[in-house]
N, C-alpha and C positions, 0 to 999 in steps of 0.2 A: 503492499499498499504506498502511498504518498509519506507515511510519517519514520517511515523506514531509508533510515541512509546505509546504502547498499556500498560504500566506502568505509561505515562505521563496522559494519558486519565483519564485510573484508579483513579488517584491519586487526579487530578483535581474532578470529580463526587465525591470522597470520601469527600475532602476540602467544598464540598457543603452539602452534607448530615452531615455534622460535624457542620457548620454553620446554616441547617437548623433546629436541635434538639432542642426540647425544654427542656432540661434535666430533664422531671416529671422522668425516668427512669431510674438507673442504666447501665443497657444494654446500650444502645445508648447511651445515654450521656458519660460513659467511655469508651465504644467498640470504638466508631464515635471517640475522642481522640486519642486511643491509633493505630488504622486502621492509622489513618492520619499520626501519626507521625512516622509510621515503612514503609508507601507508599511515604514518605518525603526520608526517610535515603536509603529505595532500590533506587529512583528515581537519589540520589546522590552517588549511588554506595556503600554506607556504611553499606549495613548489609548484613548480612550471608546468606547461602543457607541452616543453620538450622533455623536461623529465620525468613526465609517461613514460617514455619511449626506454627512459634508463631501467624502469620497473619491469616494464617488458622483456627487457633483455635478460635481467635480472633471472626473471621467469623462467625464458630459454636455456640459460646457462646452467638450471639446476635440475632442469627436467631430462628426465633420462641417466645423470648424468653422479645419481647419491650412490650408496651403498643400499641402502632400502628404500621404501618407499614411502618413507613419512616426507621425504624431501622433495617426490613430485607431489605429491598431494601437496603440499605448502604453497602451489604452482595453479594448481588448478581452479580450484574457488577462484585467486584471486583475476586470472586470466579469465575466466565463465562468468565473472563479473564487468571486469573491464569491457569485453566485448558485447552481453547484455546490457549493460548501462553506461557504457562511453560519454554519453551526454554529462550524468550524474557525476564521475569520475572526473571531467575537462569542469565541471560546473566549480568545483572545489578548487580550481587552480588559480592562485591571487587572491581567492574569495574573503582572507581575513578569521576564517573560522567555517563551521561546517553548512551550509544553506538549507540543508532541509533541518537540521536543528531551529535556525533561525525563523523559519520558517512556519516550524511548530512553536514554535513562543510566542510568537503571533496571532497565532488559531486557540490559543490554551487565553483564556479569560485570568485578568490577575485578580488573585488575593482578595477578595473582600466585594470585587464589581457585580454588575448586575447578570444576572445567570438565566436571569429571563423565568 
């Protein structure tokens, strides 16, 4: 629905995979670190549209190059979400924060306000 930010969902999943990485192989250890860093910057609106390509490159460099499937699955959801919600990912770039959360705050009446 329109109140769910797919960038936020993707970021939380990347955080999970980064935490679960054993660190045995460099593609997963380093890839999930950089993937999480870029997703957090994107969620805060600090990433540029050009840097979205870097996120895609990191996922490409991880996929199929890790010792176990965790590294692969750490990329699948992000890349699927990026392809399906490309506009939402780009909308975050340079936005100074999550535009979905900003819209949600505008929809919720202030405490003590008129609730009809």
